[in-house]
C-alpha positions in Angstrom: 17.7 -17.1 16.1 15.7 -19.0 13.6 17.2 -19.3 10.1 15.2 -16.9 7.9 16.1 -18.9 4.8 14.7 -22.2 6.1 11.9 -23.3 3.8 11.0 -26.5 5.7 7.3 -27.3 5.2 7.1 -24.8 2.4 6.4 -25.4 -1.3 8.3 -23.7 -4.1 7.7 -23.5 -7.9 10.4 -22.7 -10.4 9.9 -22.2 -14.1 12.7 -22.6 -16.6 14.1 -25.2 -14.1 15.9 -27.6 -16.4 19.1 -25.6 -16.4 20.9 -22.4 -15.4 19.5 -20.1 -12.9 16.2 -22.0 -12.6 17.9 -25.3 -11.8 20.3 -23.7 -9.3 17.3 -22.1 -7.6 15.3 -25.3 -7.5 18.2 -27.0 -5.9 18.7 -24.2 -3.4 15.0 -24.3 -2.4 15.2 -28.1 -2.0 18.4 -27.9 0.1 16.6 -25.3 2.3 13.9 -27.8 3.0 11.2 -26.9 0.5 9.2 -29.3 -1.6 9.9 -28.1 -5.1 8.1 -28.2 -8.4 10.5 -27.9 -11.4 8.8 -26.7 -14.6 10.2 -26.4 -18.0 9.2 -27.1 -21.6 12.3 -29.4 -22.0 10.6 -32.4 -20.5 13.4 -34.9 -20.4 15.9 -32.4 -18.9 13.5 -31.2 -16.2 12.5 -34.8 -15.3 16.1 -35.7 -14.9 16.7 -32.7 -12.6 13.7 -33.6 -10.4 14.9 -37.2 -10.2 18.3 -36.1 -9.1 16.8 -34.0 -6.3 14.5 -36.8 -5.2 17.4 -39.3 -5.2 19.2 -36.9 -2.8 16.3 -37.1 -0.4 14.4 -34.0 -1.4 10.7 -33.6 -2.3 10.7 -32.7 -5.9 8.6 -33.3 -9.0 8.8 -32.1 -12.6 6.1 -30.6 -14.8 6.4 -30.0 -18.5 5.2 -26.5 -19.1 5.5 -24.0 -22.0 4.7 -20.7 -20.1 3.5 -19.1 -23.3 0.5 -21.5 -23.1 -2.0 -20.4 -20.5 -3.6 -23.8 -20.1 -0.3 -25.4 -19.4 0.5 -22.7 -16.8 -2.8 -23.3 -15.0 -2.1 -27.1 -15.1 1.3 -26.5 -13.6 0.0 -24.6 -10.6 -2.9 -27.1 -10.2 -0.4 -29.9 -10.1 1.7 -28.1 -7.5 -1.3 -27.7 -5.2 -2.6 -31.2 -5.9 0.8 -32.7 -5.0 1.9 -30.6 -2.1 -1.3 -28.8 -0.9 -0.1 -25.2 -1.2 2.3 -22.7 -2.9 4.6 -20.5 -0.8 7.2 -19.3 -3.2 7.5 -19.0 -7.0 10.5 -18.0 -9.2 9.2 -17.1 -12.6 12.4 -17.6 -14.5 11.5 -19.1 -17.9 12.9 -17.0 -20.7 14.5 -16.8 -24.1 16.9 -14.5 -25.9 15.9 -12.6 -29.0 17.4 -13.3 -32.3 20.1 -10.6 -32.7 18.8 -8.3 -35.5 18.1 -4.6 -35.8 14.5 -3.5 -34.9 13.5 -2.7 -38.5 14.6 -6.1 -39.7 13.0 -8.1 -37.0 9.9 -10.2 -37.6 6.5 -10.4 -35.9 7.2 -14.1 -35.4 10.3 -13.3 -33.4 8.6 -10.6 -31.4 5.7 -12.8 -30.5 8.0 -15.7 -29.4 10.1 -13.5 -27.1 7.2 -11.5 -25.6 5.1 -14.6 -25.4 7.6 -16.4 -23.1 9.4 -13.6 -21.3 6.5 -11.3 -20.6 3.2 -13.0 -21.2 4.6 -16.1 -19.6 5.4 -14.2 -16.4 1.9 -12.6 -16.5 0.2 -15.9 -16.9 2.3 -17.6 -14.2 1.7 -14.8 -11.8 -2.1 -14.9 -12.4 -2.3 -18.5 -11.3 0.3 -18.2 -8.5 -1.5 -15.1 -7.1 -4.9 -16.8 -7.1 -3.5 -19.7 -5.0 -1.5 -17.5 -2.7 -4.5 -15.2 -2.2 -6.6 -18.2 -1.1 -3.8 -19.0 1.5 -3.3 -15.4 2.5 0.5 -15.6 2.0 3.2 -16.1 -0.5 6.2 -14.6 -2.3 6.9 -14.3 -6.0 10.2 -13.3 -7.7 10.2 -12.6 -11.4 13.4 -12.9 -13.4 14.0 -9.6 -15.4 17.5 -8.5 -16.4 19.9 -5.6 -16.4 18.3 -5.2 -19.9 15.3 -3.8 -18.0 17.5 -0.8 -17.1 18.8 0.2 -20.5 18.7 -0.5 -24.2 20.8 -2.9 -26.2 21.1 -2.8 -30.0 19.8 -5.9 -31.8 17.6 -7.4 -29.1 14.7 -5.0 -29.0 12.1 -7.6 -28.1 14.1 -9.0 -25.3 14.7 -5.6 -23.8 11.1 -4.7 -24.2 10.0 -7.9 -22.5 12.3 -7.3 -19.5 11.2 -3.7 -19.1 7.7 -5.1 -19.1 8.5 -7.7 -16.4 9.6 -5.0 -14.0 6.5 -2.9 -14.6 4.3 -5.9 -14.1 6.1 -6.8 -10.9 5.7 -3.4 -9.4 2.0 -3.3 -10.3 1.2 -6.7 -8.9 3.2 -5.9 -5.8 0.9 -3.0 -5.0 -2.2 -5.0 -5.8 -1.4 -8.0 -3.6 0.7 -6.8 -0.6 -2.6 -6.3 1.3 -3.3 -10.0 0.8 0.0 -11.0 2.4 1.8 -11.6 -0.9 5.1 -10.0 -1.7 6.1 -9.7 -5.4 9.6 -8.6 -6.4 12.0 -9.1 -9.3 15.7 -9.5 -10.0 17.9 -8.0 -12.7 20.7 -10.4 -13.3 23.7 -9.2 -15.2 26.1 -11.6 -17.1 25.4 -15.0 -15.5 27.2 -18.2 -16.7 24.3 -19.8 -18.6 23.6 -20.9 -22.1 21.3 -17.8 -22.6 24.3 -15.6 -21.9 26.3 -17.3 -24.6 23.4 -17.0 -27.0 23.9 -13.2 -26.9 27.3 -13.7 -28.7 26.1 -16.7 -30.8 28.2 -19.1 -28.8 31.5 -17.3 -29.4 33.5 -18.3 -26.3 36.2 -15.7 -26.9 33.6 -12.9 -27.1 31.9 -14.3 -24.0 35.2 -14.4 -22.1 35.9 -10.8 -23.1 32.5 -9.6 -21.8 33.0 -11.5 -18.6 36.4 -10.0 -18.1 35.0 -6.5 -18.4 32.4 -7.0 -15.6 33.8 -4.9 -12.7 34.0 -7.9 -10.4 36.1 -9.6 -13.1 33.9 -12.6 -14.0 30.4 -13.8 -14.9 28.1 -14.5 -12.1 27.3 -18.1 -11.0 23.7 -19.4 -11.2 24.0 -20.2 -7.5 24.6 -16.6 -6.7 21.2 -15.8 -8.3 19.6 -18.6 -6.4 20.7 -17.2 -3.1 19.2 -13.8 -3.9 15.9 -15.4 -4.9 15.7 -17.4 -1.7 16.4 -14.3 0.3 13.6 -12.4 -1.4 11.2 -15.2 -0.8 12.2 -15.5 2.9 11.1 -13.7 6.1 14.5 -11.9 6.0 13.1 -9.8 3.1 9.7 -9.2 4.7 9.8 -5.5 4.1 10.9 -5.7 0.4 7.9 -5.1 -1.9 7.9 -4.3 -5.6 11.6 -4.0 -5.9 13.8 -5.0 -8.8 17.1 -6.1 -7.3 20.1 -5.8 -9.6 22.6 -8.6 -9.3 25.3 -7.8 -11.8 28.8 -7.7 -10.4 28.8 -3.9 -10.9 27.9 -3.9 -14.6 25.4 -1.1 -14.3 27.4 1.0 -11.8 29.9 2.2 -14.4 
């Protein structure tokens, strides 16, 4: 039987690829045979990541992109197609955590920053990716939401709102484009061992360890565990999965 998670001859684009879930997913796509475009606003870090993959024999390039800037997003997809000729899979992962503060004390500046990256950035990325995939007649997109899309969380209202929005946008685009051969889905990661997770507790390692211990599985998730889910959703193995937000949280939302 053919391996359904073989991406040989395919092209994948990952935003927020300089570290964490994005970097792990870019590596996984490359190891599965895809040519990979790593995009991130942290130019030096993402360039280093792409060089590391290329040195290991993979096809990989880096693109500096702030997903809150539409022109940069368009240039990112244009560069992908110019370099590799097509776009088969995209993981819209770039995101930031909100500054922890009650809603009435939050600022318009903080709101615009979080919504601009987490939600508008996904919308802008999908617009460009969908246009290319529609021309091809095929493709798969996975948007990174959060377990925060399933509930509220005091102090991070803009983050929670952005992730609820990502799921709604995912479901809508999925219905619009499935007839064009494009599947759009999302993931809802729980506590994953990344810097963003530590930002929630302001870098307090003891607090982070306590949260991780209370996850039903007994630990934080690994970025590679998210990567494997993204690749599955983008693969033929998930060919009947459309408009779904798959929760990957070690049981956090079960209890």
